N, C-alpha and C positions, 0 to 999 in steps of 0.2 A: 159132607164129604163122602156120602154113600156108605158110611160105616167104616171106611178104610182109615186105619190109623197111620199117620205119617209123623215121623219124628224129625227133630232138628238137632244138630250138634254144631256148636260154634268152636272154632279153633283159630288160634293165631297162625298167621302165615309164617313160614312156608309150609306148614304141615298139611293144609288142605291141598296146596299145589302138589305136594308129594303124592297124595292119593290120586288126584286128577291126572297127573302125568304118568302114572303107573309105576313110579319109583317104589311105592309100597301099596299094598292092598289092605292094610290094617292100620288102625289108629289105637294108641294105648291110652289108658286112663288109670288113675290111682285107685278107684273103687270099681266094683263089678257093676257094669251098666245094666239098667233094667230094660233091656230090649232082647228080642229073640230073632233067630234066623227067619228070614222072610219079611221082616219089617223094612219099610222104605224110609230112608233118612235123607233129609235135605242137608247138604254140606255148606255151612255158612262160614265165611272168612270174617273174622273179627275186624274191627277198625284199626287194630294195631298189629305190628309184627312181633313175633316172639322175641323177647329181649336178647337172647343168645343166638339168634338165627345166623349171624355171621360166623359163629364158631361150629356150626354143623358142617361136617366135612363135605357132604354132597352139595349142600346149598352154596357154599363158597366156590366150589368147583364147577357148579352148573350155571353160574351167571344169573342167579335169581335177582330180579330187579323189582323192588317194591313198587315202583311207579307203574309197572305193567300189570300188577295184581289188582283185582277188584275187591278192595277192602270194604267191609261193612255190607257185603252182599251174599245172597245165596248163589253159589257158583257151580254147584253140582248136585247130583242125586245118585244114591247108591242103595243097594239092597244088602241087608245083613246076611252074611253067609254063616258066621259062627262067632261065639263069644267064649273066651277061655283065658286062663292065665297066660301072660305074654311068653313065659319060658316054654310053654307047650305049643304055642301057636306060631311064633315068629321063626322063620328059617334063619340060619346064620347070616345069609346075605341080607335079609330084610332087617334083622336086628342091627346090622351095621348102619342102617339109615339114621339111627339115633346116636351114633358115635359123635363125640365132640372133639375138637382139636386138642383138648387137654387130656385125652385118653379116657374120659368118663363116657358112660352110656346113659342117656336120659330117658330110656324107655320106661314106662310105668308098669305097674303090676298086672293089669288086665288089658286084653286086646280084643278089638272087634274087627273081624275080617269082613271085607266088603266084596261084592260081586256086582255085575251089571252097573259099573260106574260110568256116569255120563257127565261130561263137562257141559254146562249150559251154554247154548249159543247166545242167549240173552240173560246175563246175570241180573238178579233182582235185588235192589236195596232192601234190607230188612234189619230189624233189631235182633241182636244175638241174645243168647241165654247164658247165664253164669253156670248153671248146672248142665252137665252133658246129657244128651239124648232125652230132651223134653218133648212132649207132644207139640208138634208145630201148630202155630196159630192158623186157623182156617183161612184168614185173609192172606197170609203168606203163601200157603199152598195154592190158593186160587190165583194169586199174582204170578207165581212161578209157572203154573199151568197155562195161564193166559199169554205170558211172554214166550213160552216154549211149548206150542201146541202139540208137538210130537210126544210130550210127556203127560198129556191130559189124562189118558186112560190109566196110566201107571199111578198118577197122583190122586185122581178123583174117582177112578173106577167108571169113567164115562168114555164113550166113543170119541174118536178124534174130531 
């Protein structure tokens, strides 16, 4: 991979869709992620929906349809802009994305802000990771680049 590290994070939907649609530009985690600004991350949608997804206020109002989501696939690529405690990073509007119908907010303690977020034209089936922000497997990165040539340089450090 030309020495370029690419990471992968697996999330249950509709959280990946929230990032790809621009509803949020950050994802929260319970522990501090071991990634830095500038790191490239594959956004992987797990094979299952988040159990409480119907209770997320925006998801129920936005018409999220699980049949239209690419579960079990890498569906996007983003670059890490910042890593910080959620209470410092999330705007009030963004924090509301984690509001549930019962009045609770399910945002976790740490947040990763993304930039240069791209929805893949051609999602790529891939195995997910239990741990967040693991180094992506070389085969997965190469498969994503092959299916989405416009990202080849970004992912592999090679010309288009």
